[in-house]
N, CA, C and O atoms as a DFTB+ gen file, in Angstrom:
348 C
 N C O
     1  1       0.819      -1.208       0.005
     2  2       0.002       0.008      -0.004
     3  2       0.847       1.261       0.001
     4  3       0.427       2.289      -0.530
     5  1       2.044       1.198       0.597
     6  2       2.859       2.387       0.677
     7  2       3.290       2.826      -0.733
     8  3       3.466       4.021      -0.967
     9  1       3.464       1.891      -1.673
    10  2       3.897       2.280      -3.022
    11  2       2.786       3.088      -3.707
    12  3       3.094       3.951      -4.530
    13  1       1.469       2.834      -3.390
    14  2       0.389       3.651      -3.975
    15  2       0.504       5.070      -3.405
    16  3       0.401       6.040      -4.155
    17  1       0.712       5.202      -2.118
    18  2       0.742       6.525      -1.456
    19  2       1.967       7.261      -1.882
    20  3       1.875       8.449      -2.194
    21  1       3.153       6.607      -1.916
    22  2       4.355       7.274      -2.342
    23  2       4.215       7.689      -3.823
    24  3       4.670       8.766      -4.209
    25  1       3.607       6.862      -4.619
    26  2       3.411       7.169      -6.052
    27  2       2.498       8.372      -6.227
    28  3       2.710       9.175      -7.136
    29  1       1.501       8.514      -5.389
    30  2       0.602       9.630      -5.466
    31  2       1.320      10.941      -5.006
    32  3       1.178      11.994      -5.627
    33  1       2.068      10.829      -3.933
    34  2       2.788      12.008      -3.401
    35  2       3.852      12.458      -4.368
    36  3       4.028      13.660      -4.569
    37  1       4.587      11.509      -4.989
    38  2       5.662      11.880      -5.959
    39  2       5.145      12.126      -7.351
    40  3       5.895      12.494      -8.255
    41  1       3.849      11.919      -7.517
    42  2       3.220      12.108      -8.866
    43  2       3.823      11.235      -9.927
    44  3       4.177      11.718     -11.002
    45  1       3.951       9.922      -9.639
    46  2       4.513       8.958     -10.576
    47  2       3.447       8.595     -11.570
    48  3       2.337       8.256     -11.160
    49  1       3.717       8.645     -12.844
    50  2       2.718       8.262     -13.873
    51  2       2.248       6.833     -13.673
    52  3       3.018       5.984     -13.225
    53  1       1.012       6.562     -13.994
    54  2       0.508       5.198     -13.780
    55  2       1.060       4.201     -14.776
    56  3       0.855       2.997     -14.616
    57  1       1.761       4.673     -15.812
    58  2       2.388       3.715     -16.747
    59  2       3.549       3.000     -16.122
    60  3       3.949       1.933     -16.588
    61  1       4.117       3.587     -15.036
    62  2       5.202       2.900     -14.298
    63  2       4.721       1.847     -13.365
    64  3       5.516       1.021     -12.916
    65  1       3.445       1.833     -13.048
    66  2       2.923       0.894     -12.021
    67  2       3.168      -0.577     -12.309
    68  3       3.613      -1.279     -11.401
    69  1       2.910      -1.104     -13.519
    70  2       3.116      -2.542     -13.757
    71  2       4.572      -2.936     -13.527
    72  3       4.823      -3.986     -12.936
    73  1       5.532      -2.144     -13.966
    74  2       6.932      -2.436     -13.714
    75  2       7.282      -2.383     -12.233
    76  3       7.956      -3.256     -11.686
    77  1       6.784      -1.299     -11.606
    78  2       7.058      -1.166     -10.194
    79  2       6.364      -2.281      -9.366
    80  3       6.913      -2.744      -8.367
    81  1       5.212      -2.683      -9.774
    82  2       4.497      -3.738      -9.103
    83  2       5.280      -5.094      -9.169
    84  3       5.333      -5.851      -8.199
    85  1       5.849      -5.339     -10.297
    86  2       6.650      -6.558     -10.495
    87  2       7.887      -6.514      -9.638
    88  3       8.230      -7.508      -8.999
    89  1       8.571      -5.376      -9.606
    90  2       9.784      -5.226      -8.754
    91  2       9.398      -5.285      -7.303
    92  3      10.105      -5.895      -6.502
    93  1       8.266      -4.653      -6.933
    94  2       7.845      -4.621      -5.519
    95  2       7.473      -6.054      -5.049
    96  3       7.769      -6.433      -3.916
    97  1       6.832      -6.829      -5.920
    98  2       6.443      -8.178      -5.566
    99  2       7.673      -9.055      -5.256
   100  3       7.649      -9.858      -4.323
   101  1       8.718      -8.894      -6.031
   102  2       9.936      -9.612      -5.803
   103  2      10.675      -9.049      -4.575
   104  3      11.259      -9.797      -3.791
   105  1      10.637      -7.738      -4.430
   106  2      11.370      -7.026      -3.354
   107  2      10.717      -7.266      -1.983
   108  3      11.411      -7.162      -0.971
   109  1       9.438      -7.576      -1.906
   110  2       8.808      -7.821      -0.610
   111  2       9.377      -9.064       0.059
   112  3       9.292      -9.209       1.279
   113  1       9.949      -9.949      -0.723
   114  2      10.619     -11.093      -0.127
   115  2      12.130     -10.808       0.083
   116  3      12.706     -11.200       1.097
   117  1      12.733     -10.141      -0.862
   118  2      14.177      -9.979      -0.850
   119  2      14.587      -8.888       0.141
   120  3      15.611      -9.037       0.808
   121  1      13.835      -7.814       0.260
   122  2      14.221      -6.674       1.093
   123  2      14.279      -7.043       2.597
   124  3      15.220      -6.614       3.266
   125  1      13.342      -7.801       3.150
   126  2      13.506      -8.183       4.545
   127  2      14.686      -9.124       4.782
   128  3      15.318      -9.059       5.837
   129  1      14.991      -9.992       3.825
   130  2      16.133     -10.826       3.977
   131  2      17.452     -10.034       3.919
   132  3      18.405     -10.331       4.639
   133  1      17.473      -9.036       3.055
   134  2      18.687      -8.187       2.953
   135  2      18.839      -7.353       4.279
   136  3      19.951      -7.140       4.762
   137  1      17.714      -6.907       4.827
   138  2      17.774      -6.174       6.051
   139  2      18.280      -7.056       7.208
   140  3      19.072      -6.620       8.043
   141  1      17.808      -8.282       7.226
   142  2      18.261      -9.211       8.233
   143  2      19.756      -9.495       8.124
   144  3      20.459      -9.572       9.131
   145  1      20.235      -9.649       6.884
   146  2      21.665      -9.870       6.663
   147  2      22.466      -8.623       7.110
   148  3      23.534      -8.763       7.707
   149  1      21.968      -7.436       6.832
   150  2      22.634      -6.221       7.260
   151  2      22.683      -6.104       8.748
   152  3      23.678      -5.658       9.320
   153  1      21.576      -6.517       9.396
   154  2      21.501      -6.501      10.878
   155  2      22.536      -7.463      11.476
   156  3      23.240      -7.114      12.423
   157  1      22.620      -8.656      10.923
   158  2      23.552      -9.633      11.450
   159  2      25.015      -9.146      11.219
   160  3      25.888      -9.309      12.071
   161  1      25.232      -8.545      10.030
   162  2      26.601      -8.055       9.736
   163  2      26.975      -6.907      10.685
   164  3      28.109      -6.832      11.157
   165  1      26.035      -6.033      10.953
   166  2      26.303      -4.894      11.889
   167  2      26.493      -5.389      13.318
   168  3      27.251      -4.805      14.091
   169  1      25.803      -6.463      13.657
   170  2      25.897      -7.004      15.014
   171  2      27.310      -7.640      15.223
   172  3      27.896      -7.504      16.297
   173  1      27.827      -8.314      14.211
   174  2      29.141      -8.961      14.275
   175  2      30.271      -7.962      14.128
   176  3      31.343      -8.150      14.703
   177  1      30.047      -6.901      13.367
   178  2      31.104      -5.932      13.086
   179  2      31.155      -4.905      14.225
   180  3      30.117      -4.529      14.770
   181  1      32.346      -4.459      14.578
   182  2      32.498      -3.470      15.604
   183  2      32.478      -2.049      15.089
   184  3      32.611      -1.113      15.878
   185  1      32.317      -1.860      13.805
   186  2      32.282      -0.489      13.212
   187  2      31.043       0.239      13.557
   188  3      29.941      -0.302      13.472
   189  1      31.211       1.468      13.949
   190  2      30.079       2.316      14.360
   191  2      29.262       2.765      13.147
   192  3      28.041       2.895      13.220
   193  1      29.975       3.003      12.006
   194  2      29.306       3.474      10.805
   195  2      28.272       2.477      10.280
   196  3      27.153       2.848       9.925
   197  1      28.674       1.202      10.239
   198  2      27.738       0.163       9.749
   199  2      26.556      -0.010      10.622
   200  3      25.474      -0.368      10.155
   201  1      26.742       0.244      11.916
   202  2      25.566       0.166      12.847
   203  2      24.595       1.324      12.598
   204  3      23.379       1.147      12.668
   205  1      25.142       2.515      12.305
   206  2      24.277       3.645      12.012
   207  2      23.577       3.433      10.663
   208  3      22.413       3.807      10.520
   209  1      24.253       2.845       9.678
   210  2      23.617       2.549       8.399
   211  2      22.502       1.562       8.574
   212  3      21.409       1.751       8.038
   213  1      22.760       0.508       9.317
   214  2      21.716      -0.553       9.564
   215  2      20.540       0.090      10.279
   216  3      19.386      -0.170       9.940
   217  1      20.832       0.941      11.279
   218  2      19.730       1.581      12.000
   219  2      18.920       2.503      11.099
   220  3      17.693       2.531      11.188
   221  1      19.592       3.260      10.231
   222  2      18.877       4.142       9.316
   223  2      18.027       3.421       8.333
   224  3      16.904       3.848       8.062
   225  1      18.525       2.319       7.773
   226  2      17.760       1.520       6.823
   227  2      16.559       0.903       7.518
   228  3      15.471       0.842       6.944
   229  1      16.742       0.457       8.715
   230  2      15.636      -0.152       9.497
   231  2      14.563       0.929       9.780
   232  3      13.368       0.651       9.675
   233  1      14.971       2.104      10.122
   234  2      14.017       3.176      10.427
   235  2      13.251       3.548       9.121
   236  3      12.036       3.740       9.149
   237  1      13.981       3.647       7.982
   238  2      13.326       3.961       6.717
   239  2      12.290       2.908       6.323
   240  3      11.176       3.252       5.928
   241  1      12.651       1.634       6.427
   242  2      11.718       0.545       6.095
   243  2      10.533       0.551       7.052
   244  3       9.409       0.262       6.643
   245  1      10.766       0.872       8.307
   246  2       9.626       0.925       9.269
   247  2       8.693       2.074       8.919
   248  3       7.474       1.932       9.017
   249  1       9.255       3.219       8.509
   250  2       8.409       4.343       8.135
   251  2       7.592       4.037       6.887
   252  3       6.428       4.428       6.803
   253  1       8.185       3.342       5.915
   254  2       7.410       2.947       4.731
   255  2       6.288       1.964       5.125
   256  3       5.182       2.040       4.589
   257  1       6.568       1.071       6.035
   258  2       5.525       0.145       6.493
   259  2       4.406       0.927       7.217
   260  3       3.226       0.610       7.068
   261  1       4.789       1.937       7.992
   262  2       3.824       2.773       8.692
   263  2       2.920       3.503       7.696
   264  3       1.707       3.580       7.886
   265  1       3.521       4.032       6.642
   266  2       2.750       4.747       5.605
   267  2       1.772       3.777       4.981
   268  3       0.627       4.153       4.729
   269  1       2.186       2.505       4.711
   270  2       1.286       1.544       4.138
   271  2       0.143       1.164       5.046
   272  3      -0.983       0.985       4.582
   273  1       0.410       1.038       6.329
   274  2      -0.608       0.693       7.290
   275  2      -1.621       1.821       7.434
   276  3      -2.829       1.588       7.474
   277  1      -1.123       3.015       7.509
   278  2      -2.030       4.181       7.666
   279  2      -2.868       4.427       6.361
   280  3      -4.035       4.815       6.400
   281  1      -2.202       4.178       5.240
   282  2      -2.921       4.334       3.972
   283  2      -3.985       3.231       3.708
   284  3      -4.959       3.453       2.989
   285  1      -3.765       2.033       4.313
   286  2      -4.702       0.961       4.089
   287  2      -5.880       1.020       5.014
   288  3      -6.909       0.404       4.735
   289  1      -5.767       1.747       6.121
   290  2      -6.842       1.826       7.099
   291  2      -8.146       2.362       6.521
   292  3      -9.187       1.757       6.774
   293  1      -8.161       3.477       5.749
   294  2      -9.436       3.899       5.179
   295  2     -10.061       2.917       4.191
   296  3     -11.282       2.789       4.104
   297  1      -9.188       2.222       3.444
   298  2      -9.670       1.228       2.489
   299  2     -10.273       0.006       3.285
   300  3     -11.323      -0.519       2.912
   301  1      -9.629      -0.397       4.310
   302  2     -10.169      -1.467       5.114
   303  2     -11.501      -1.085       5.740
   304  3     -12.419      -1.901       5.828
   305  1     -11.593       0.169       6.174
   306  2     -12.851       0.654       6.760
   307  2     -13.980       0.619       5.741
   308  3     -15.093       0.189       6.047
   309  1     -13.680       1.082       4.504
   310  2     -14.693       0.991       3.440
   311  2     -15.119      -0.427       3.130
   312  3     -16.286      -0.693       2.842
   313  1     -14.135      -1.356       3.192
   314  2     -14.476      -2.776       2.930
   315  2     -15.401      -3.284       4.019
   316  3     -16.341      -4.024       3.730
   317  1     -15.162      -2.911       5.238
   318  2     -15.996      -3.458       6.348
   319  2     -17.408      -2.909       6.331
   320  3     -18.340      -3.607       6.731
   321  1     -17.597      -1.643       5.866
   322  2     -18.934      -1.116       5.852
   323  2     -19.645      -1.345       4.489
   324  3     -20.816      -0.995       4.346
   325  1     -18.947      -1.925       3.498
   326  2     -19.493      -2.222       2.212
   327  2     -19.528      -1.027       1.254
   328  3     -20.250      -1.085       0.258
   329  1     -18.806       0.015       1.502
   330  2     -18.784       1.160       0.628
   331  2     -17.847       0.843      -0.588
   332  3     -16.944       0.014      -0.476
   333  1     -18.082       1.514      -1.738
   334  2     -17.205       1.313      -2.889
   335  2     -15.825       1.920      -2.633
   336  3     -15.705       2.948      -1.967
   337  1     -14.762       1.261      -3.180
   338  2     -13.431       1.771      -3.046
   339  2     -13.070       2.548      -4.332
   340  3     -13.130       2.022      -5.444
   341  1     -12.705       3.787      -4.128
   342  2     -12.368       4.649      -5.272
   343  2     -10.977       5.198      -5.053
   344  3     -10.692       5.721      -3.976
   345  1     -10.079       5.094      -6.063
   346  2      -8.736       5.664      -5.945
   347  2      -8.660       6.991      -6.622
   348  3      -7.603       7.622      -6.626
């Protein structure tokens, strides 16, 4: 859901959506695994910079997830009351 909201805010043309949807579908499995690998690497490494990078990426991904949750809430409400969904 966050890609719909980010696309609306950044005014991305709808012609990019099929390509982005394909990349996002693959990325929704790959991105959490990459974040987990980065977390483990930062945990094993004593470098402070890599720990800040891992923390920043985790915060960014958490904010994107929050945008998706907040954006989906009105749609879920419309589904529960039986109202039509309009984008």
